[in-house]
VEXDREN-2710 file (C-alpha; in Angstrom, 1 decimal):
% VEXDREN-2710
k/r/px/py/pz
1/UNK/117.6/180.6/131.4
2/UNK/116.4/176.9/131.2
3/UNK/116.6/174.9/128.5
4/UNK/116.5/175.5/124.8
5/UNK/116.3/173.0/121.7
6/UNK/118.5/172.6/119.2
7/UNK/116.6/174.6/116.8
8/UNK/116.2/177.6/118.6
9/UNK/120.0/177.8/119.2
10/UNK/120.4/178.0/115.6
11/UNK/117.9/180.4/114.8
12/UNK/119.3/183.0/118.1
13/UNK/122.6/182.1/117.7
14/UNK/122.8/183.0/113.9
15/UNK/121.3/185.8/114.7
16/UNK/123.8/187.2/117.5
17/UNK/126.6/186.3/115.4
18/UNK/125.5/188.2/112.4
19/UNK/125.3/191.2/114.8
20/UNK/128.6/191.0/115.7
21/UNK/131.4/194.0/114.6
22/UNK/134.5/192.9/112.6
23/UNK/136.3/194.5/116.0
24/UNK/134.4/192.1/118.2
25/UNK/135.3/189.1/116.1
26/UNK/138.9/190.3/116.4
27/UNK/138.8/191.6/120.0
28/UNK/137.1/188.1/121.0
29/UNK/139.0/185.9/118.6
30/UNK/142.3/187.2/120.2
31/UNK/141.0/186.2/123.8
32/UNK/139.6/183.0/123.0
33/UNK/143.2/182.3/121.9
34/UNK/144.5/183.4/124.9
35/UNK/142.3/182.1/127.4
36/UNK/143.6/178.2/125.7
37/UNK/146.9/179.0/126.8
38/UNK/145.6/178.5/130.3
39/UNK/144.2/174.6/129.4
40/UNK/146.9/171.8/130.0
41/UNK/146.5/170.7/126.1
42/UNK/150.2/171.8/125.2
43/UNK/152.0/168.7/125.3
44/UNK/150.5/167.1/121.9
45/UNK/151.5/166.9/118.6
46/UNK/148.8/167.0/116.0
47/UNK/146.4/169.6/116.4
48/UNK/143.1/170.0/114.1
49/UNK/141.7/173.7/113.8
50/UNK/138.9/175.1/111.4
51/UNK/139.7/177.9/109.3
52/UNK/136.6/180.4/109.9
53/UNK/134.1/180.9/107.0
54/UNK/134.4/184.8/106.9
55/UNK/130.9/185.5/105.6
56/UNK/129.4/183.0/108.6
57/UNK/131.4/185.3/111.2
58/UNK/133.3/182.6/112.8
59/UNK/136.0/182.6/115.0
60/UNK/139.1/184.1/113.5
61/UNK/141.9/181.1/114.1
62/UNK/144.6/182.7/112.8
63/UNK/145.7/183.5/116.2
64/UNK/145.2/180.2/117.7
65/UNK/147.4/178.9/114.1
66/UNK/150.4/181.4/115.8
67/UNK/150.4/179.6/118.7
68/UNK/150.6/176.6/117.4
69/UNK/153.3/177.3/115.4
70/UNK/155.1/178.9/117.6
71/UNK/155.1/176.1/119.9
72/UNK/156.2/174.3/116.6
73/UNK/153.2/171.6/117.0
74/UNK/151.8/170.1/113.8
75/UNK/148.4/171.6/112.6
76/UNK/146.1/169.5/110.4
77/UNK/143.2/171.0/108.3
78/UNK/140.3/169.6/106.9
79/UNK/138.5/169.2/103.3
80/UNK/135.5/168.6/103.2
81/UNK/133.1/166.2/101.0
82/UNK/129.5/167.5/101.4
83/UNK/128.2/164.3/99.3
84/UNK/129.4/162.1/102.2
85/UNK/129.2/165.2/104.7
86/UNK/132.9/163.5/105.8
87/UNK/136.2/165.1/106.1
88/UNK/139.5/164.7/105.4
89/UNK/142.7/166.0/106.9
90/UNK/145.8/167.5/105.6
91/UNK/149.0/168.7/107.3
92/UNK/149.6/172.4/107.2
93/UNK/152.9/173.7/106.0
94/UNK/154.5/176.2/104.2
95/UNK/153.9/174.9/100.6
96/UNK/150.2/174.3/101.4
97/UNK/147.4/176.3/99.0
98/UNK/144.1/177.1/100.7
99/UNK/141.3/177.4/97.9
100/UNK/138.0/179.0/99.5
101/UNK/135.2/176.1/98.3
102/UNK/131.7/177.4/96.9
103/UNK/130.8/177.5/101.0
104/UNK/133.1/180.1/101.6
105/UNK/135.5/177.6/103.7
106/UNK/139.2/178.1/103.1
107/UNK/140.7/174.2/102.2
108/UNK/143.9/172.8/101.1
109/UNK/144.0/171.6/98.0
110/UNK/146.8/168.8/98.2
111/UNK/149.2/167.5/101.2
112/UNK/150.5/164.8/103.4
113/UNK/147.3/163.2/104.6
114/UNK/147.1/162.4/108.1
115/UNK/144.7/160.1/110.0
116/UNK/141.8/160.8/111.9
117/UNK/143.3/158.3/114.8
118/UNK/146.5/160.7/114.7
119/UNK/144.6/163.6/115.9
120/UNK/145.1/164.6/119.4
121/UNK/143.7/168.1/120.0
122/UNK/140.5/169.1/117.9
123/UNK/139.3/172.9/118.2
124/UNK/135.8/172.6/117.1
125/UNK/134.0/175.5/115.9
126/UNK/129.7/175.7/116.9
127/UNK/127.0/178.0/117.4
128/UNK/125.9/177.2/120.7
129/UNK/126.7/175.1/123.9
130/UNK/125.7/174.2/127.2
131/UNK/127.1/173.9/130.5
132/UNK/127.4/170.4/130.3
133/UNK/129.4/170.4/127.6
134/UNK/126.6/169.5/124.5
135/UNK/127.3/171.6/121.4
136/UNK/125.0/173.0/118.4
137/UNK/127.0/173.4/115.1
138/UNK/125.3/174.0/111.4
139/UNK/123.9/170.1/111.6
140/UNK/125.3/169.2/108.6
141/UNK/127.0/166.4/111.1
142/UNK/130.9/167.0/109.3
143/UNK/132.4/167.1/113.2
144/UNK/130.1/164.3/115.0
145/UNK/131.5/161.8/111.9
146/UNK/135.2/163.4/112.0
147/UNK/135.1/162.9/116.3
148/UNK/133.5/159.4/116.2
149/UNK/136.3/158.2/114.3
150/UNK/139.2/159.9/116.9
151/UNK/140.7/157.5/119.4
152/UNK/138.4/157.9/122.3
153/UNK/141.0/160.3/124.2
154/UNK/141.0/162.6/121.6
155/UNK/140.8/166.3/123.3
156/UNK/137.6/168.2/122.1
157/UNK/137.5/172.1/122.6
158/UNK/134.6/174.2/121.5
159/UNK/135.1/177.9/120.2
160/UNK/132.4/180.3/121.3
161/UNK/132.0/184.2/121.1
162/UNK/129.4/184.0/123.6
163/UNK/128.5/182.2/126.7
164/UNK/126.9/178.5/127.3
165/UNK/122.9/178.1/127.5
166/UNK/121.8/176.2/130.9
167/UNK/120.9/173.2/128.8
168/UNK/120.3/172.4/124.9
169/UNK/117.8/170.0/124.2
170/UNK/117.0/167.2/122.0
171/UNK/121.1/166.3/121.9
172/UNK/121.1/162.3/120.2
173/UNK/123.9/159.5/121.1
174/UNK/125.9/160.4/117.7
175/UNK/126.5/163.9/119.3
176/UNK/129.6/164.4/120.8
177/UNK/130.6/166.2/123.3
178/UNK/133.2/168.8/124.8
179/UNK/135.7/168.4/127.4
180/UNK/136.4/172.5/127.1
181/UNK/135.2/175.6/125.3
182/UNK/137.0/178.8/124.9
183/UNK/134.9/181.7/125.0
184/UNK/136.5/185.6/125.2
185/UNK/136.1/185.3/129.1
186/UNK/136.7/182.1/130.1
187/UNK/137.1/178.5/129.6
188/UNK/134.4/175.8/130.6
189/UNK/135.7/172.5/131.2
190/UNK/133.0/169.2/131.1
191/UNK/136.6/166.9/131.2
192/UNK/136.7/164.8/134.2
193/UNK/140.1/165.0/135.6
END
């Protein structure tokens, strides 16, 4: 496989994801969570995680949530502002009320706010990634804006049902790359250790 444009990636991977069965999503999500356990990322305190859009057949992050809760970590979730294309972050606790917004994203209604700079590890949704650690999402730029505000050493981990493309073209400077990406079969490392 050679290179592929962002536009073609979005078309291809939305189609591939639409064909996933509920069982494939569940099994793949469990395998991804288990593969994350081999990474040297568990010494930190604040972990940002996305809550899946079920109609988009995103990875079920419930299994990663269980790992984080078992390790007694601070779990951070976001609320999206679609007018300004930005996210605000809140601590996920037993008292957090989650509601689906009009795009089907589970979001906290209120809670303890967490600053971008406090977040040490981010699990990132994506449609596809390549062997250089470039990622392609839905194209709204929410995560690029958020990650640009995080500390430079914040660990960025993509989660993907699919293996990487050789190269995704048309990446721009504001596109923030990954340190790792976990798939059901393995973890890819892009971070220079």
